[in-house]
C-alpha positions as MATLAB code, in Angstrom:
seq = 'XXXXXXXXXXXXXXXXXXXXXXXXXXXXXXXXXXXXXXXXXXXXXXXXXXXXXXXXXXXXXXXXXXXXXXXXXXXXXXXXXXXXXXXXXXXXXXXXXXXXXXXXXXXXXXXXXXXXXXXXXXXXXXXXXXXXXXXXXXXXXXXXXXXXXXXXXXXXXXXXXXXXXXXXXXXXXXXXXXXXXXXXXXXXXXXXXXXXXXXXXXXXXXXXXXXXXXXXXXXXXXXXXXXXXXXXXXXXXXXXXXXXXXXXXXXXXXXXXXXXXXXXXXXXXXXXXXXXXXXXXXXXXXXXXXXXXXXXXXXXXXXXXXXXXXXXXXXXXXXXXXXXXX';
ca = [
       0.000    0.000    0.000;
       1.537    3.317   -1.074;
       1.686    5.825    1.765;
       1.789    9.555    1.109;
       4.741   11.469    2.510;
       3.510   13.011    5.811;
       5.988   15.885    5.423;
       4.167   16.932    2.245;
       0.678   16.547    3.670;
      -0.907   19.629    5.148;
      -2.181   18.762    8.654;
      -5.500   20.033    9.935;
      -4.826   23.661   10.793;
      -5.359   24.733   14.414;
      -7.319   27.651   12.969;
      -9.970   25.135   11.914;
     -10.894   24.734   15.563;
     -12.175   27.207   18.109;
     -10.735   27.101   21.634;
     -13.053   27.942   24.521;
     -13.424   27.147   28.218;
     -16.171   24.614   28.966;
     -16.848   23.297   32.474;
     -13.514   24.716   33.554;
     -11.562   22.956   30.780;
      -9.853   24.350   27.694;
     -11.730   22.708   24.866;
     -11.551   22.854   21.082;
     -14.675   22.619   18.942;
     -15.386   22.802   15.218;
     -18.413   23.699   13.102;
     -19.461   21.111   10.543;
     -22.733   20.540    8.729;
     -24.565   23.043   10.929;
     -23.438   21.252   14.099;
     -20.821   22.093   16.706;
     -18.517   19.117   17.272;
     -16.365   18.677   20.380;
     -14.554   15.948   22.330;
     -14.977   14.123   25.602;
     -12.687   11.412   26.945;
     -13.595    8.233   28.802;
     -10.769    6.820   30.922;
      -9.400    3.322   30.443;
      -8.135    1.879   33.725;
      -5.509   -0.759   34.388;
      -6.752   -3.164   37.057;
      -3.217   -4.037   38.163;
      -1.933   -0.431   38.276;
      -5.205    1.015   39.645;
      -4.970    4.114   37.491;
      -5.995    5.471   34.122;
      -3.619    4.317   31.389;
      -5.538    5.797   28.493;
      -8.539    7.781   27.287;
     -10.953    7.061   24.460;
     -11.826   10.127   22.403;
     -15.576   10.373   21.847;
     -17.438   12.840   19.657;
     -20.121   15.154   21.040;
     -22.371   17.293   18.846;
     -24.885   20.110   19.355;
     -27.131   21.868   16.862;
     -27.600   25.625   16.418;
     -30.032   25.670   19.377;
     -27.482   23.831   21.575;
     -29.528   20.640   21.529;
     -27.595   17.373   21.777;
     -27.159   15.487   18.506;
     -26.250   11.803   18.541;
     -22.806   11.008   17.064;
     -24.588    8.257   15.110;
     -26.630   10.962   13.389;
     -23.460   12.932   12.614;
     -21.725    9.986   10.972;
     -24.955    8.794    9.363;
     -25.503   12.157    7.713;
     -21.849   12.260    6.634;
     -22.192    8.825    5.001;
     -25.330    9.913    3.116;
     -23.560   12.913    1.543;
     -20.286   11.109    0.865;
     -18.303   12.763    3.678;
     -17.783    9.750    5.952;
     -13.992    9.724    5.597;
     -13.800   13.509    5.986;
     -15.763   13.470    9.255;
     -13.800   10.443   10.473;
     -10.525   12.315    9.891;
     -11.941   15.571   11.308;
     -13.088   13.912   14.537;
      -9.692   12.282   15.045;
      -7.903   15.602   14.506;
     -10.314   17.242   16.964;
      -9.640   14.560   19.601;
      -5.892   15.019   19.127;
      -6.180   18.785   19.659;
      -8.250   18.341   22.827;
      -6.091   15.511   24.144;
      -3.019   17.674   23.653;
      -4.374   20.476   25.887;
      -5.227   18.036   28.689;
      -1.592   17.738   29.691;
      -1.541   13.921   29.785;
       2.068   12.763   29.757;
       2.158    8.999   29.276;
      -1.426    7.860   28.769;
      -2.691    6.403   25.516;
      -5.279    8.076   23.322;
      -7.780    5.597   21.868;
      -9.124    6.734   18.494;
     -12.021    5.006   16.724;
     -11.190    4.423   13.066;
     -13.444    3.110   10.330;
     -11.724    0.219    8.472;
     -12.132    2.060    5.161;
     -10.175    5.027    6.570;
      -7.269    2.790    7.521;
      -6.847    1.631    3.935;
      -6.822    5.181    2.556;
      -3.145    6.233    2.082;
      -3.858    9.913    2.752;
      -5.363    9.040    6.135;
      -2.065    7.813    7.610;
      -0.159   10.755    6.191;
      -2.631   13.280    7.644;
      -2.608   11.549   11.024;
       1.200   11.465   11.148;
       1.364   15.132   10.131;
      -0.976   16.144   12.959;
       0.940   14.045   15.491;
       4.202   15.638   14.391;
       2.741   19.139   14.740;
       1.386   18.364   18.207;
       4.555   16.467   19.223;
       2.597   13.353   20.194;
       4.409   10.082   19.532;
       2.479    7.436   17.538;
       3.189    4.877   20.312;
       0.738    6.817   22.509;
      -2.090    6.388   20.003;
      -4.271    3.269   19.969;
      -6.266    2.918   16.772;
      -9.537    1.091   17.440;
     -10.659   -0.820   14.368;
     -14.427   -0.492   14.530;
     -16.776   -3.434   14.146;
     -17.506   -3.018   10.443;
     -17.463   -5.378    7.506;
     -14.255   -5.044    5.508;
     -14.664   -5.885    1.813;
     -10.972   -6.741    1.455;
      -9.613   -8.130    4.717;
      -6.132   -8.643    3.233;
      -5.882   -4.964    2.309;
      -7.072   -3.999    5.801;
      -4.523   -6.336    7.415;
      -1.785   -4.814    5.265;
      -2.861   -1.299    6.295;
      -2.900   -2.267    9.983;
       0.651   -3.618    9.597;
       1.805   -0.283    8.110;
       0.312    1.654   11.006;
       1.984   -0.695   13.481;
       5.332   -0.236   11.723;
       4.976    3.510   12.370;
       4.564    2.845   16.089;
       0.782    2.885   16.499;
      -0.945    0.348   18.726;
      -3.956   -1.484   17.312;
      -7.132   -2.421   19.178;
      -9.960   -4.575   17.860;
     -13.248   -3.084   19.020;
     -16.469   -4.917   20.000;
     -14.979   -8.432   19.979;
     -17.783  -10.985   20.156;
     -20.237   -8.902   18.112;
     -20.890   -8.842   14.385;
     -17.737   -9.129   12.281;
     -15.299   -8.940   15.240;
     -14.670  -12.624   15.867;
     -11.716  -14.918   16.515;
     -10.832  -15.074   12.814;
     -10.475  -11.290   12.760;
      -7.862  -11.543   15.532;
      -5.700  -13.865   13.439;
      -6.137  -11.616   10.413;
      -5.396   -8.239   12.051;
      -3.176   -9.313   14.988;
      -4.242   -6.455   17.334;
      -2.323   -5.491   20.470;
      -5.521   -4.995   22.499;
      -8.892   -6.697   22.188;
     -11.949   -4.863   23.528;
     -14.682   -7.265   24.579;
     -18.150   -6.161   23.552;
     -20.434   -5.287   26.440;
     -22.851   -8.058   25.441;
     -20.378  -10.665   26.746;
     -20.203   -8.949   30.136;
     -23.973   -8.517   30.200;
     -24.554  -12.213   29.545;
     -22.102  -13.138   32.295;
     -23.854  -10.840   34.761;
     -27.455  -11.688   33.852;
     -28.973  -14.901   32.593;
     -31.949  -15.160   30.262;
     -35.336  -14.151   31.705;
     -36.714  -17.607   30.985;
     -34.140  -19.285   33.266;
     -35.138  -19.727   36.917;
     -33.964  -21.280   40.209;
     -31.052  -23.732   40.098;
     -30.940  -23.533   36.307;
     -30.623  -19.761   36.617;
     -27.546  -20.083   38.836;
     -26.011  -22.753   36.593;
     -26.588  -20.649   33.497;
     -24.992  -17.592   35.117;
     -21.959  -19.601   36.231;
     -21.595  -21.024   32.728;
     -21.586  -17.514   31.234;
     -19.030  -16.353   33.816;
     -16.844  -19.334   32.914;
     -17.152  -18.468   29.205;
     -16.060  -14.874   29.892;
     -13.042  -16.080   31.866;
     -12.280  -18.605   29.123;
     -12.361  -15.965   26.391;
     -10.007  -13.705   28.369;
      -7.670  -16.654   28.973;
      -7.726  -17.583   25.281;
      -6.868  -14.028   24.248;
      -4.017  -13.932   26.768;
      -2.709  -17.208   25.324;
      -2.748  -15.490   21.927;
      -0.581  -12.706   23.361;
      -3.302  -10.041   23.469;
      -4.147   -7.530   26.170;
      -7.856   -7.578   27.049;
     -10.082   -4.589   27.746;
     -13.632   -5.079   29.025;
     -15.819   -2.117   28.139;
     -19.309   -1.136   29.220;
     -18.740   -1.833   32.935;
     -21.696   -0.086   34.573;
     -22.259   -1.797   37.949;
     -20.120   -3.106   40.797;
     -21.217   -6.655   39.977;
     -19.892   -6.229   36.436;
     -16.689   -4.712   37.827;
     -16.281   -7.798   40.051;
     -16.774  -10.013   36.987;
     -14.078   -8.082   35.130;
     -11.712   -8.608   38.073;
     -12.446  -12.323   38.276;
     -11.993  -12.777   34.520;
      -8.369  -11.636   34.657;
      -8.854   -8.794   32.147;
      -6.079   -6.209   31.904;
      -8.134   -3.050   31.422;
     -11.661   -1.836   32.151;
     -13.792    1.002   30.847;
     -17.319    2.088   31.687;
     -19.598    4.320   33.719;
     -18.784    2.501   36.970;
     -15.153    3.619   36.729;
     -15.537    6.932   34.917;
     -17.926    8.711   32.591;
     -16.843   10.596   29.449;
     -15.544   14.008   30.476;
     -13.740   16.954   28.868;
     -10.838   16.524   31.343;
      -8.635   13.871   32.908;
      -9.804   11.414   35.559;
      -9.220   12.209   39.229;
      -6.262    9.926   40.015;
      -6.799    9.832   43.791;
     -10.520    9.141   43.475;
      -9.910    6.389   40.917;
      -7.251    4.733   43.086;
      -9.578    4.757   46.104;
     -12.452    3.303   44.062;
     -10.314    0.497   42.659;
      -8.624   -0.245   46.003;
     -11.992   -0.623   47.712;
     -13.322   -2.721   44.831;
     -10.277   -5.007   44.966;
     -10.580   -5.415   48.738;
     -14.273   -6.330   48.494;
     -13.438   -8.772   45.721;
     -10.754  -10.390   47.925;
     -13.149  -10.744   50.855;
     -15.893  -12.189   48.646;
     -13.447  -14.648   47.067;
     -12.232  -15.816   50.459;
     -15.817  -16.220   51.687;
     -16.682  -18.242   48.570;
     -13.643  -20.485   49.119;
     -14.708  -21.068   52.749;
     -18.226  -22.012   51.621;
     -16.833  -24.489   49.100;
     -14.478  -25.985   51.716;
     -17.366  -26.361   54.153;
     -19.545  -28.044   51.536;
     -16.771  -30.483   50.601;
     -15.664  -31.261   54.150;
     -17.983  -34.299   54.688;
     -16.723  -35.877   51.469;
     -13.088  -35.151   52.295;
     -13.550  -36.725   55.737;
     -15.238  -39.774   54.178;
     -12.230  -40.337   51.900;
      -9.890  -39.923   54.872;
     -11.807  -42.541   56.847;
     -11.764  -44.912   53.882;
      -8.010  -44.449   53.569;
      -7.545  -45.153   57.286;
      -9.571  -48.389   57.069;
      -7.663  -49.521   53.972;
      -4.382  -48.809   55.793;
      -5.667  -50.915   58.702;
      -6.062  -53.912   56.399;
      -9.699  -53.848   55.371;
     -10.530  -55.072   51.884;
     -11.367  -52.465   49.239;
];
């Protein structure tokens, strides 16, 4: 795949964006299609480090009357008028500008990228040009390949390889839904796999038609599947991020699964600024301690339930040792 020379590509000019102060934060916005587009960032937390290791850039839009417009409507309208790639590139440039003013030093920036944009040579050149202007190293950018059908998977895999060669990290979004399946992992070889929320939801809640003992068995089976998927991805050398964590129960499931990273409303909502490090550490410390206590209590319950059987085997062994026939 031929890649344009980033030194000859004109990056998105800072003059394209308007800097203002919103909710106490410096924040860039841009006018497009009659809407005002801006950025918010949802933190990605490391369970082992108990801190934010990255932020996912998310688009926010308002109309001329300051009413909220869904990002799906923004991209849907762009696709209808043939501007999907333009808006995709514009939103990434906007997130880079806003991420740059946050003052984050080592954290990753997760950027959603449509597969078709990855295979467009100009896209890489424009992205590299903006990173160079903002003095952000590509190794701090995680490109999330969105769950979309790719007409030519070999071309997409080749494009992903080129981005990785330039230092970018690659994440596969929404694994377990639609086109993001195990085959896609072998084809694209991502660094990080983001599990779709539906997998966590199934592990936390069983079907409405399941009741009583079957309900408990079903839930345990789904929890085992979640843990198995995480284990499989680790065996494949991938880091695992569970997204859509909204409740403490789901956070406990993420802990028990062995996932590396978590993201969701329980840990932090999308915000124009950085996460409160002290607050996040306290939240995760308390969560981990409750998880430890619950695990120990569960182990004691299992030991108590098995004790009669263990003692029966011990007695049988003693009688055999005393000379009784089997």
